[in-house]
Every structure is written in structure tokens, then in C-alpha cells.
RODO-2510 file (C-alpha; in nm, 4 decimals, decimal comma):
residues 452
     n   res          X          Y          Z
     1     m    13,2801    31,8663     4,3190
     2     s    13,0714    31,6420     4,5421
     3     n    12,7488    31,6485     4,7389
     4     n    12,6877    31,4977     5,0812
     5     i    12,3937    31,2649     5,1407
     6     h    12,3135    31,1359     5,4887
     7     l    12,0941    30,8276     5,5211
     8     r    11,9023    30,8030     5,8462
     9     r    11,7597    30,4538     5,7953
    10     g    11,9510    30,1270     5,7868
    11     l    12,1148    29,8695     6,0102
    12     d    12,4728    29,7585     6,0693
    13     i    12,4777    29,3919     6,1715
    14     p    12,7535    29,3319     6,4314
    15     i    12,8609    28,9900     6,3126
    16     a    13,1941    28,8472     6,4305
    17     g    13,4753    28,7414     6,1999
    18     a    13,6018    29,0514     6,0176
    19     a    13,9104    28,9820     5,8069
    20     a    14,2368    29,1189     5,9421
    21     l    14,4128    29,3547     5,7039
    22     k    14,6757    29,1023     5,6005
    23     t    14,7212    28,8704     5,3038
    24     c    14,7842    28,5053     5,3852
    25     g    14,9339    28,3807     5,0629
    26     v    14,8141    28,3035     4,7127
    27     v    14,5554    28,0360     4,6336
    28     a    14,6785    27,7952     4,3632
    29     p    14,3551    27,6149     4,2668
    30     e    14,3318    27,2733     4,1059
    31     t    14,0088    27,3775     3,9368
    32     v    13,8436    27,7079     3,8489
    33     a    13,4736    27,7144     3,7639
    34     l    13,2726    27,9515     3,5462
    35     k    12,9060    27,9520     3,6480
    36     p    12,6459    28,0933     3,4067
    37     a    12,4205    28,1607     3,7069
    38     d    12,6580    28,4405     3,8105
    39     f    12,5516    28,6395     3,5047
    40     h    12,1851    28,7329     3,5327
    41     g    12,0177    28,7606     3,1964
    42     l    12,2728    28,5376     3,0228
    43     n    12,1266    28,2651     2,8028
    44     p    12,4485    28,0632     2,7755
    45     r    12,5841    27,8882     2,4699
    46     l    12,8897    27,6707     2,5244
    47     l    13,1913    27,7538     2,3060
    48     v    13,4346    27,4877     2,4323
    49     r    13,4460    27,1123     2,4846
    50     e    13,6141    26,8985     2,7456
    51     g    13,9854    26,8735     2,6754
    52     d    14,0092    27,2082     2,4941
    53     h    14,3020    27,4321     2,5847
    54     v    14,2164    27,7899     2,6778
    55     l    14,4065    28,1046     2,7660
    56     a    14,3038    28,3754     3,0094
    57     g    14,0667    28,5798     2,7965
    58     s    13,9644    28,2925     2,5654
    59     p    13,5866    28,2698     2,5024
    60     v    13,4114    27,9952     2,6988
    61     l    13,0473    28,1039     2,6814
    62     c    12,8401    28,3476     2,4793
    63     d    12,4850    28,4739     2,5017
    64     k    12,2449    28,3030     2,2610
    65     m    12,0444    28,6194     2,2071
    66     q    12,3466    28,8500     2,1726
    67     p    12,6440    28,6367     2,0592
    68     g    12,8767    28,9334     2,0926
    69     i    12,8583    28,9088     2,4723
    70     l    13,1288    28,6635     2,5753
    71     i    13,2314    28,5078     2,9041
    72     t    13,6026    28,4301     2,8935
    73     s    13,8330    28,2085     3,0944
    74     p    14,0073    28,3678     3,3957
    75     v    14,3042    28,1268     3,3628
    76     s    14,5055    27,9366     3,1075
    77     g    14,4590    27,5615     3,1178
    78     t    14,2384    27,2754     3,0033
    79     v    13,8614    27,2426     3,0152
    80     a    13,8295    26,9614     3,2698
    81     a    13,4526    26,9178     3,2968
    82     i    13,1235    27,0560     3,1755
    83     v    12,8648    27,0145     3,4493
    84     r    12,4957    27,0018     3,3633
    85     g    12,1848    26,9737     3,5771
    86     e    11,8241    26,8868     3,5121
    87     k    11,7138    26,9097     3,1488
    88     r    12,0842    26,9502     3,0612
    89     k    12,0956    27,2973     3,2097
    90     l    12,4554    27,4230     3,2039
    91     l    12,5735    27,4685     3,5626
    92     e    12,9520    27,5000     3,5460
    93     v    13,2498    27,4927     3,3156
    94     r    13,5486    27,3689     3,5137
    95     i    13,8985    27,4551     3,3987
    96     s    14,2218    27,3044     3,5289
    97     p    14,4911    27,5770     3,5384
    98     d    14,8279    27,4879     3,3864
    99     g    15,0183    27,7381     3,6005
   100     k    15,1625    27,9170     3,2981
   101     k    14,9372    28,2242     3,3265
   102     e    14,9201    28,2634     2,9494
   103     a    14,6681    28,5173     2,8253
   104     v    14,5202    28,6494     2,5040
   105     d    14,6873    28,9805     2,4169
   106     f    14,4228    29,2387     2,3309
   107     g    14,6795    29,5169     2,3107
   108     s    14,7390    29,7869     2,5700
   109     c    14,5966    30,1312     2,4980
   110     d    14,5311    30,4754     2,6410
   111     p    14,1590    30,4966     2,7215
   112     s    14,1489    30,8711     2,6629
   113     g    14,2280    30,8121     2,2966
   114     l    13,9569    30,5503     2,2409
   115     s    13,6131    30,6051     2,0966
   116     a    13,2987    30,4620     2,2554
   117     e    13,2870    30,1971     1,9827
   118     q    13,6459    30,0920     2,0480
   119     v    13,5841    30,0635     2,4234
   120     r    13,2702    29,8599     2,3608
   121     d    13,4483    29,6234     2,1206
   122     l    13,7410    29,5701     2,3583
   123     l    13,5153    29,4905     2,6522
   124     l    13,3036    29,2533     2,4445
   125     k    13,6012    29,0625     2,3017
   126     s    13,7768    29,0351     2,6372
   127     g    13,4676    28,9143     2,8244
   128     l    13,4720    29,2100     3,0624
   129     w    13,1489    29,3466     2,9201
   130     a    12,9887    29,1072     3,1684
   131     a    13,1147    29,3382     3,4437
   132     i    12,8525    29,5971     3,3452
   133     i    12,5116    29,5454     3,5063
   134     q    12,2016    29,7106     3,3676
   135     r    11,9216    29,8508     3,5800
   136     p    11,6321    29,8008     3,5967
   137     y    11,6346    29,4228     3,6470
   138     g    12,0079    29,3713     3,7215
   139     v    12,0908    29,1916     3,3953
   140     l    12,3942    29,2058     3,1680
   141     a    12,4100    29,5421     2,9949
   142     n    12,2782    29,5702     2,6405
   143     p    12,5685    29,6949     2,4245
   144     d    12,3258    29,8430     2,1725
   145     i    12,1946    30,1151     2,4040
   146     t    12,3369    30,4220     2,5734
   147     p    12,2570    30,4445     2,9462
   148     k    12,1415    30,7555     3,1280
   149     a    12,4538    30,7318     3,3463
   150     i    12,6984    30,4839     3,4989
   151     f    12,7222    30,4397     3,8763
   152     i    13,0069    30,3026     4,0873
   153     s    13,0128    30,2557     4,4645
   154     a    13,3608    30,2942     4,6127
   155     f    13,2628    30,1491     4,9507
   156     n    13,0692    29,8541     5,0848
   157     t    12,8702    29,8515     5,4085
   158     a    12,7567    29,4872     5,3891
   159     p    12,8428    29,2624     5,6867
   160     l    13,2183    29,1883     5,6996
   161     a    13,2666    29,3259     5,3469
   162     a    13,6195    29,3409     5,2078
   163     n    13,7937    29,6676     5,2886
   164     p    13,8183    29,8476     4,9511
   165     e    14,1247    30,0489     5,0493
   166     f    14,3140    29,7333     5,1442
   167     a    14,1816    29,5178     4,8614
   168     l    14,2063    29,7769     4,5825
   169     g    14,4160    30,0612     4,7190
   170     d    14,7093    29,9708     4,4939
   171     s    14,4810    29,9633     4,1880
   172     a    14,3989    30,3355     4,1803
   173     q    14,5758    30,3752     3,8460
   174     d    14,3723    30,0918     3,6954
   175     i    14,0500    30,2328     3,8402
   176     q    14,1254    30,5709     3,6863
   177     a    14,1786    30,4120     3,3455
   178     g    13,8594    30,2104     3,3814
   179     v    13,6586    30,5197     3,4730
   180     i    13,7845    30,7083     3,1673
   181     a    13,6892    30,4178     2,9417
   182     l    13,3434    30,3785     3,0946
   183     g    13,2824    30,7492     3,0578
   184     k    13,2925    30,7018     2,6814
   185     l    12,9825    30,4826     2,6972
   186     t    12,7373    30,7348     2,8440
   187     r    12,6397    31,0994     2,8047
   188     g    12,5370    31,1303     3,1691
   189     g    12,8812    31,0807     3,3172
   190     v    13,0255    30,8345     3,5667
   191     h    12,8977    30,8795     3,9228
   192     l    13,1325    30,7674     4,2015
   193     s    12,9965    30,7335     4,5554
   194     l    13,2334    30,7579     4,8526
   195     n    13,2040    30,7033     5,2266
   196     q    13,2080    31,0220     5,4319
   197     d    13,3591    30,8384     5,7302
   198     n    13,6761    30,7638     5,5329
   199     y    13,6717    31,0268     5,2627
   200     e    14,0204    31,1659     5,3272
   201     g    14,1673    30,8220     5,3979
   202     t    14,0737    30,6645     5,0688
   203     p    14,2766    30,7087     4,7492
   204     f    13,9553    30,6893     4,5482
   205     h    13,8527    31,0476     4,6246
   206     r    14,1337    31,1524     4,3898
   207     i    13,9778    30,9727     4,0919
   208     e    13,9145    31,2229     3,8131
   209     n    13,6540    31,2384     3,5367
   210     v    13,3741    31,1399     3,7754
   211     i    13,0817    31,3069     3,9486
   212     q    13,1434    31,2524     4,3188
   213     h    12,8795    31,1840     4,5818
   214     v    12,9566    31,1367     4,9504
   215     f    12,7275    30,9132     5,1578
   216     s    12,7070    30,8547     5,5299
   217     g    12,4888    30,6199     5,7290
   218     k    12,4374    30,2547     5,8090
   219     h    12,4046    29,9647     5,5697
   220     p    12,2770    29,9653     5,2935
   221     a    12,4431    30,3041     5,2336
   222     g    12,7101    30,1244     5,0287
   223     n    12,4584    29,9601     4,7916
   224     v    12,4731    30,1209     4,4507
   225     g    12,0949    30,0808     4,4130
   226     v    12,0329    30,2878     4,7263
   227     q    12,2800    30,5473     4,6018
   228     i    12,1078    30,5711     4,2636
   229     s    11,7723    30,6279     4,4340
   230     h    11,9151    30,9384     4,6027
   231     i    12,1156    31,0663     4,3065
   232     s    11,8937    31,0014     4,0057
   233     p    11,6025    30,7585     4,0590
   234     i    11,5285    30,5230     3,7713
   235     l    11,2005    30,6005     3,5990
   236     k    11,0071    30,3796     3,3623
   237     g    11,1839    30,3730     3,0259
   238     e    11,5212    30,4800     3,1680
   239     t    11,8334    30,2655     3,1833
   240     v    12,1452    30,3013     3,3949
   241     w    12,4533    30,0836     3,4244
   242     t    12,6475    29,9913     3,7343
   243     v    12,9981    29,8502     3,7719
   244     s    13,1596    29,7346     4,0948
   245     l    13,4885    29,8969     4,1916
   246     l    13,6534    29,5546     4,1652
   247     m    13,5497    29,5196     3,8013
   248     v    13,6413    29,8807     3,7184
   249     a    13,9942    29,7911     3,8297
   250     a    13,9877    29,4790     3,6074
   251     i    13,8801    29,6904     3,3093
   252     g    14,1599    29,9386     3,3773
   253     k    14,4148    29,6581     3,4036
   254     l    14,2973    29,5244     3,0685
   255     l    14,3537    29,8678     2,9123
   256     r    14,6948    29,9057     3,0739
   257     t    14,8327    29,5571     3,0018
   258     g    14,6154    29,4301     2,7184
   259     k    14,5377    29,1120     2,9147
   260     v    14,2481    28,9853     3,1249
   261     d    14,3574    28,9552     3,4866
   262     l    14,0826    28,8881     3,7424
   263     t    14,3197    28,8216     4,0327
   264     r    14,1851    28,9806     4,3486
   265     k    14,2243    28,9928     4,7242
   266     v    13,9449    28,7810     4,8705
   267     a    13,8343    28,8395     5,2297
   268     v    13,7717    28,5138     5,4159
   269     t    13,5342    28,6153     5,6945
   270     g    13,2675    28,4971     5,9357
   271     p    13,2242    28,3488     6,2841
   272     a    13,3252    28,0023     6,1575
   273     a    13,6513    28,1260     6,0058
   274     k    13,9824    28,0596     6,1778
   275     d    14,2046    28,3694     6,1768
   276     p    13,9961    28,5612     5,9153
   277     a    14,2183    28,7363     5,6620
   278     y    14,2691    28,7926     5,2899
   279     v    14,4052    28,5646     5,0209
   280     e    14,5053    28,6429     4,6668
   281     a    14,2859    28,4376     4,4379
   282     l    14,0854    28,4171     4,1183
   283     p    13,7080    28,3975     4,0832
   284     g    13,5891    28,0398     4,0564
   285     i    13,8195    27,8871     4,3183
   286     c    13,6704    27,6001     4,5182
   287     m    13,5866    27,6523     4,8845
   288     t    13,8125    27,3581     4,9687
   289     d    14,1059    27,5722     4,8539
   290     l    14,0407    27,7763     5,1698
   291     k    14,0527    27,4767     5,4072
   292     a    14,3212    27,6438     5,6165
   293     f    14,0528    27,8872     5,7329
   294     y    13,7908    27,6451     5,8637
   295     d    13,7193    27,3168     6,0376
   296     n    13,4154    27,1427     5,8930
   297     s    13,4684    26,8078     6,0628
   298     g    13,1230    26,8384     6,2167
   299     n    12,9654    26,9287     5,8832
   300     d    12,8244    27,2404     6,0477
   301     v    12,9731    27,5203     5,8366
   302     r    12,7837    27,7091     5,5672
   303     f    12,9994    27,8361     5,2817
   304     v    12,8717    28,1621     5,1379
   305     s    13,0204    28,3231     4,8294
   306     g    12,9661    28,6898     4,9099
   307     d    12,8336    28,8499     5,2257
   308     a    12,6007    28,6961     5,4844
   309     l    12,2957    28,8906     5,3624
   310     t    12,3130    28,8581     4,9846
   311     g    12,5730    28,5878     4,9163
   312     t    12,5103    28,2438     4,7678
   313     n    12,5228    27,9252     4,9732
   314     v    12,7595    27,7207     4,7539
   315     g    12,8590    27,4407     4,9907
   316     e    13,2065    27,3120     5,0678
   317     q    13,2473    27,1826     4,7111
   318     g    13,1164    27,5053     4,5597
   319     y    13,3021    27,7896     4,3896
   320     l    13,3617    28,1592     4,4432
   321     g    13,1363    28,3776     4,2292
   322     w    13,2715    28,5807     3,9367
   323     f    13,1776    28,9127     4,0997
   324     d    13,2718    28,8217     4,4584
   325     n    13,5759    28,9126     4,6646
   326     q    13,4415    28,7797     4,9941
   327     v    13,3711    28,4392     5,1447
   328     t    13,1601    28,4191     5,4611
   329     l    13,1818    28,1110     5,6820
   330     l    12,8811    28,0701     5,9119
   331     h    12,7795    27,8090     6,1649
   332     e    12,4671    27,6186     6,0679
   333     g    12,1943    27,6968     6,3207
   334     t    12,0203    27,3667     6,3874
   335     e    11,9460    27,3972     6,7589
   336     r    11,6045    27,4923     6,8983
   337     e    11,5552    27,7172     7,1999
   338     v    11,2378    27,6925     7,4099
   339     l    11,0808    28,0337     7,4839
   340     g    11,3994    28,2062     7,3720
   341     w    11,2085    28,5215     7,2844
   342     a    11,1025    28,5626     7,6473
   343     k    11,4554    28,5772     7,7867
   344     p    11,5894    28,9338     7,8330
   345     f    11,9478    28,8204     7,8982
   346     r    12,0590    28,6440     7,5808
   347     f    12,4251    28,7383     7,5563
   348     g    12,4868    28,5428     7,2392
   349     k    12,1925    28,6790     7,0405
   350     f    12,1596    28,9982     6,8359
   351     s    11,8281    29,1788     6,8017
   352     s    11,7731    29,4553     6,5466
   353     s    11,5098    29,6020     6,7785
   354     r    11,7420    29,5882     7,0821
   355     t    11,5092    29,3454     7,2583
   356     y    11,7923    29,1883     7,4565
   357     l    11,9822    29,3941     7,7113
   358     p    12,3354    29,2995     7,5932
   359     n    12,2590    29,4605     7,2547
   360     a    12,3228    29,7984     7,4146
   361     l    12,6919    29,7162     7,4652
   362     p    12,8985    29,9156     7,2114
   363     g    13,1361    29,7213     6,9903
   364     k    12,9978    29,3779     7,0798
   365     r    13,0167    29,1207     6,7976
   366     y    12,7955    28,8140     6,7668
   367     d    12,8386    28,4611     6,6382
   368     i    12,5306    28,4917     6,4198
   369     n    12,4368    28,1583     6,2653
   370     t    12,1893    28,0544     5,9974
   371     n    11,9007    27,9743     6,2324
   372     t    11,5907    28,1754     6,1375
   373     n    11,4193    28,0851     6,4678
   374     g    11,0878    28,0141     6,2983
   375     g    10,9259    27,9445     5,9648
   376     p    10,7442    28,1561     5,7052
   377     r    10,4038    28,2936     5,7992
   378     a    10,1656    28,5698     5,6904
   379     f    10,3166    28,9162     5,6543
   380     v    10,2914    29,1309     5,9656
   381     v    10,1858    29,4902     5,9012
   382     s    10,4783    29,6748     6,0572
   383     d    10,7234    29,9574     6,0044
   384     v    11,0287    29,7343     6,0602
   385     y    11,0933    29,7176     5,6859
   386     s    11,0954    30,0914     5,6197
   387     k    11,3274    30,1462     5,9170
   388     v    11,6097    29,9621     5,7405
   389     l    11,5442    30,0674     5,3791
   390     p    11,6551    30,4252     5,2976
   391     m    11,4633    30,4429     4,9701
   392     d    11,1438    30,6246     4,8776
   393     i    10,9360    30,3093     4,8292
   394     y    10,6936    30,1009     5,0339
   395     p    10,8732    29,7653     5,0625
   396     i    10,5834    29,5624     5,2031
   397     y    10,3517    29,6661     4,9191
   398     l    10,6191    29,5969     4,6587
   399     v    10,6794    29,2492     4,7998
   400     k    10,3071    29,1737     4,8047
   401     a    10,2749    29,2940     4,4436
   402     c    10,5575    29,0574     4,3452
   403     l    10,3865    28,7705     4,5257
   404     a    10,0643    28,8451     4,3397
   405     g    10,2425    28,8864     4,0052
   406     d    10,0674    29,2227     3,9595
   407     i    10,2821    29,4095     3,7069
   408     d    10,0942    29,7402     3,7392
   409     k    10,1416    29,7481     4,1144
   410     m    10,5040    29,6361     4,0874
   411     e    10,5669    29,9362     3,8633
   412     k    10,3766    30,1628     4,0996
   413     f    10,5690    30,0520     4,4078
   414     g    10,9204    30,0735     4,2628
   415     i    11,0263    29,7497     4,0917
   416     y    11,2439    29,9497     3,8496
   417     e    11,4545    30,0885     4,1343
   418     v    11,5450    29,7752     4,3265
   419     l    11,7315    29,4491     4,3083
   420     p    11,7023    29,1742     4,5712
   421     e    12,0181    29,2960     4,7464
   422     d    11,8526    29,6299     4,8237
   423     l    11,5868    29,4574     5,0356
   424     a    11,8210    29,2105     5,2047
   425     l    11,7914    29,3895     5,5380
   426     c    11,4121    29,3762     5,5100
   427     e    11,4476    28,9990     5,4929
   428     f    11,6838    28,9982     5,7912
   429     v    11,4440    29,1903     6,0178
   430     d    11,1250    29,0332     5,8805
   431     p    10,9228    28,8904     6,1724
   432     s    10,7357    28,6728     5,9212
   433     k    11,0534    28,4911     5,8094
   434     n    10,9757    28,5303     5,4383
   435     e    11,2452    28,5034     5,1695
   436     i    11,1998    28,8596     5,0501
   437     q    11,4996    28,8585     4,8159
   438     a    11,3666    28,5512     4,6349
   439     i    11,0236    28,7131     4,6081
   440     i    11,1717    29,0305     4,4565
   441     q    11,3775    28,8254     4,2114
   442     k    11,0644    28,6362     4,1087
   443     g    10,8944    28,9689     4,0426
   444     i    11,1905    29,0920     3,8385
   445     d    11,1928    28,7707     3,6337
   446     l    10,8236    28,8232     3,5583
   447     m    10,8902    29,1827     3,4500
   448     v    11,1709    29,0699     3,2175
   449     k    10,9447    28,8052     3,0646
   450     e    10,6417    29,0270     3,0203
   451     m    10,8145    29,3520     2,9217
   452     a    11,0611    29,2006     2,6719
***
């Protein structure tokens, strides 16, 4: 049983560099990094020292406030370095794989025969509890509460996002097991959102024990936050959990094999990528492990872990995020163009408002770089934000409330319903060049601090 929801607002960004549906080998990294910053809400405590030997599934970090929440190693090997920043802030734990692929055995099991407590304990011990994100605020889920429901998006409309059917099509059995296990943790059921454009072509529409929803429309139709707002909006005092399809598959594999296996197909994409394609890799690989896909001799490539809108600029020496299965390679936009806005024929430029005549050409893809073509300025009162945000909120007022640190107005204008990723398109089309995602995150951080 499913219901169809059509979203009229949004924007698909025609950026060049989509990954071909082929896998170009397996990445064998020299170092894998765990980054506490990947886990919002984690107050990390280090559980290992340099030189310690770990297995895949061995605890590396825990949360100081809730020690039962563990972050475990994705590989077997030796802790090579513990990287700290200012005031000894823990930035990374780097592990050198030994190539043996040894893992802690948590015991395989049938999820249908497990209780909620058994599922919770298994996920906590294995480190896969970190896969569950709690809304509002987008932090690690609190294992002591029961959410209103759990939401999973089975498609991604972000620019150049990894194709879920190609990346996870052979993991349908694991996804089914993961869904059954997650269903034990809530009374409101597991909600699975599918793409109407590919409903019959995806194996995920056969997943059982879920409440199906079918969405159509432009980006951000694939964002789970947008889907929640149309299925069951989050009210003050309510809590929901979300899990990416990638991590549902990892949970199912843990149940089936008894071992933590975070291996995934990673899409290497973007205008700066040579022959964009997929590689089989682990989270935490260094960008230099993908050097066959780029030429950075001119030091003009930006390395983004994730998609171009919401990903993290990690640099060439940075590492793939724990939740990511996409790398976007962009050209750094350092050039300046005199009176560029006044030129109607700009064949290399994309305009969300179709200002330039070539934008009317169907199927055209653009080498979009990182140039913002201007600096931050006062907010312009405009409807450009609401045109790309298919949610029942007023984005400009919410952003201004976050800037002012006004908790009452943040609540009034929908802070409980959004994460920065949901307003990424607002930042893209913003004529004032403000970092809207950073502003929303600042507002969320204030809410967490004040409402705790």
C-alpha cells in the first residue's frame, strides 16, 4: 500500500560529471580515518591509543554522555595516528589496514526473532547505532527513547548522487533484514519513500514490512526531511529517526553475517573528474586513493565528500565521510568576469532563473565551479527561496530567526522540521550569497544547547 505525493517546487542542477554505471576496481587504502565530526551530537571519548590493534567492529570512540554509543573501526589493522586540533580537539583517528579483513563476530541472527532490546544492544555493540539519526536537530539517536516512526529514503535527487539501484541493488536481502530489525524499535512503523519515475525499475519497491510512499518532483524530493514534512510533520515534543538506505543495508549485513562490513560502491563524480565511475571502497579512505580520477597539478580541484550542495570540502589529503558514498570533484572558481550578469549568451553558465538563453536547451550539462560570483550582503526579500523548498515553512524568516538567535521564532518558523541539507538549494539560489546551511546549523546548535 502506498500513496503518491507530487512536489511542485524544487530545482535539478544540471551539473556535468555523472558517474557511469560501472565499477573501476577496489580501493586498497593505506590509511582509513574515523572523524568524530561525521557524527553530530557525539561528544567523543577515545578508547584506543596509537599502536593498538583493532578488528572491524572494535570500539574506537564512545560518547561521553552515553558511553553505550560506540563508534567502531571499519577495518582490521593498527591505530596509526590520533590527530588533534586546537585545544586538543579530536579530529581524526587514523587506522592502517592490515589487509586481513578480520572482524569481531557478533553472531548472525534472524531479525524477525529478535526483541527491540536485542536489536538495540546489537546495534550499540557493533557501532551501527550511529547510523540512526534523530530529528529534530539531526543528532545521534537516543537509545533510551522510542521514536514516533522511522523514515528511509530509497532514492536521492542531489546533484550527481550515486544511483541506488546500481550501488545497492544487490543488497535487497540485507535491506529487508535491516528494515525488519528497525521496525522493532518503533510503534509507528518504518516509512520507505520511493521515486515514482523508477518505481517499477527498482528492487526496493518489493521491500516488505514498510509503509510505502511514492514521491515525484525535482530535488530535494529525495531528502528524507522533505519527505517527512509531507508524511508526518515533526511537532514540538515529537521525535523521529531516519536511516539512509546505505546504512540500512549495513545493518542487514550485520544481522546476516554477524560482522560489521561498511564496504560500499562510491560514486566519483563532478566536472573535474576523469571518466567518472564507481569504486568499491570503505568510509574513511583518503582522496589521494582516487588519484586515477583527477589531475590536480594546477591545485585547482576541490574535493568534496558528498554531493556538491551539502558535502564537506575535505581537501586532497582529506577523507571520505562515514555516511557518504559519493565524492564530487569541482574546479575552483577563482576567475572574475566583468559585467557577466549583463551578458545574455553565457553558454558555460547555469542560471536557476533561466536568465541566460542557453539554459533553455534540454539535457545540457554545465561545468559548475565553486565561484559564488559575489560576496555576502543583506538578505533580499524575494520568493526565490520558497520556489525551491517544497516544505510548509517560510525559509527567509527561519534563517533570520537563526541569525538573531530567537528561539521562539525559530520554533514558530519550523526549526524542528529542517536540517541544513533541506535548505541547501535556498543557499544555491540565494542572490545575497549567504551561507544559509551554516546559519541553520548555528540555530540548531543553539536549540540543542538551550533545550537540553
